[in-house]
Residue, then its C-alpha position, 0 to 999 in steps of 0.5 A: x510981049x510973051x506974057x501979053x500973048x499968053x494972057x490973050x491966049x488964056x482969055x480966048x481959051x476960057x471964052x471958047x470953053x464958056x461957049x462950048x458949055x453954053x452950047x452944051x447946056x442949050x443942046x441939053x435943054x433943047x433935047x429935054x424940051x423935045x423929049x418933054x414935048x414928045x412925052x406930053x404929046x404921047x401922054x395927051x394923045x391917049x388921054x382926054x380930060x375935062x374940068x366940067x365934071x362933078x359927082x352925082x348921086x341919088x337923092x330920095x325924097x321922103x313924103x308923108x303917105x297919110x295925114x296926121x300929127x307928128x308924134x316922134x322924129x328920130x333923125x337929124x340933118x346930116x345923120x347917117x341912118x341904115x335901111x329900115x330905121x324908123x325916121x318919123x312916127x305919125x299918130x296912129x290912133x285914128x288909123x288903128x280905129x279905122x282898121x278895127x272898124x274895117x275888120x268888123x265890117x269884113x266879119x259881117x260881110x263874111x257872115x252874110x256871104x256864108x249865109x247866102x252860100x248856104x241858102x243856095x242849095x237849100x233854095x235849090x232843094x226846096x224848089x225841086x221839092x215844091x215842083x214835085x209836090x205841085x205836080x203830085x197835087x195837080x195829078x190828085x186834083x185831076x183824079x178828084x175832078x174826074x171822080x166828081x165828073x163821074x159822080x155828076x153823071x151818075x147822079x144826073x142819071x139817077x135824077x132823070x130816072x127818078x123824075x121819069x118814075x115820078x111822072x109815071x106815078x102821077x098817071x097811075x095815082x090819077x087812075x088809083x092804080x097805085x097808092x098815095x103812099x107809093x106816090x109820095x115815096x116816088x116824090x121824095x125819091x125824085x127830090x133826093x135824086x135832084x139834091x144828090x145831083x146838085x151836090x155832085x155838081x157842086x163837088x165837081x165845081x170844087x174839083x175844077x177849082x182844086x185843079x186850077x189851084x194845083x196848076x197855079x201852085x205848079x206854075x209858082x213852083x216852076x219859078x224855083x229856077x229863077x229863085x235859085x238864080x236870084x239866090x246865087x246872084x245874092x251870094x255873088x253880091x255877098x262875095x263881092x261885099x267880102x272882097x270889098x271889105x277885105x280891100x278896105x281892111x288892107x287899105x286901113x292896114x296900109x295906112x296904119x303902116x304908113x304912119x311909121x316912115x322908115x328909111x328905104x335905103x342906107x344914107x345921109x339925112x338931108x333937107x329935114x323939114x319935119x318937126x314933132x307936133x307938126x300936122x302933115x298931109x299926104x304928099x308933104x315932103x319930110x326929108x331926103x336921104x342921099x345913099x353915098x354907096x351909089x355915086x358916079x361922075x357926070x363929066x361934060x366932054x366936048x363933042x369933038x373929044x368923044x371920038x375915042x371914048x368908049x364904055x369900059x375905058x379906065x379913068x383917073x378922077x381927081x377930086x378938088x376937095x381932097x386933092x386925091x385921085x380915084x380910079x374909075x371907068x367909063x359906064x356910058x355916054x348920054x343920048x343927047x347933049x346937055x343943052x338938049x336936056x336944058x329947060x330952054x334948049x338953044x334954037x339955032x334956026x336963026x340968021x345970026x347963027x354962031x357955031x358953039x361946041x356942045x358938051x355931052x355928058x359921060x357917066x363914070x363910075x367909081x371902082x368899089x372899096x375906094x371911099x369906105x368913110x363916105x367922103x365923096x358927096x354929090x355935087x363935088x367938083x372933079x377932073x376925070x382923065x379918060x385913057x383912051x388907048 
């Protein structure tokens, strides 16, 4: 009996010990769950994450600026190139000829403009001299006219006196008071006086014509100002032709430079569509360059997750491709939801409207120096976690 009772007591104590241990384990587990829940709550309360995010970057398309035949191609797909590297060479022969022609036209226009500029002061000086000469000629012609008019009056008086003397001689010769010889001399004197008067009248007419001619020359010389203005206008036109020719030279030089397509930035060549011997036209795509030094993350957070997100907050970025974390910070928040920038924005003005939580793009930048080997590529999926507090 005693042994049975001892056995029962031993079993009872063992059962009690097991219950105490199970209780202890349950208690410890409960405490661990509670502590884990508290820690998770405290962790998630100050962090916001999304898996709707990807790496973005600039994609620079390169297109032909001029037409021509592709002479050389110095880049291949996925090749890293430095800024300023010659990528494509278009045959420059035609553009060299065009540049030489434009330079020759510029030289001709420059020479013409120089001649036009020189003719302006020459025309001005000549016009001034012509006016002065014309004024002098008019004064001289007027003086000759006055002399001719005085001569006409003088000869007219002589002719009148000679005629009167002849009339008296006729009376005297009829009475034989003067000799026939004296009468004949009077006749000759009268005829000479009339001839002299007629010559003086003719000279007077010539003098009047000379005055009119001098006045006409003076009127013509007075147009020298207009002639100078015309020459100045021609000079301005020549200068405009020089400017036009110079612009053509610059255009030809730019076209020649555009036959060499160079990399505007350092990056990786992508979407190469050009081949040697191909004929291209202006605007035709040749390739694209992706600069991997300037990349960022576009994270589409739910609109109710933006409450505590602010620019400058630290971000942990997990890249799916490498399973590696990167450091970054919130740069900015988009001005509208992603749906508003879609090709067909949703229209909620319907009778069967169902509210959908919208997502707003948030730009997150990487801290510098984390990707020296340029492993990150635009389009890669990432999971950013923003620490809000």
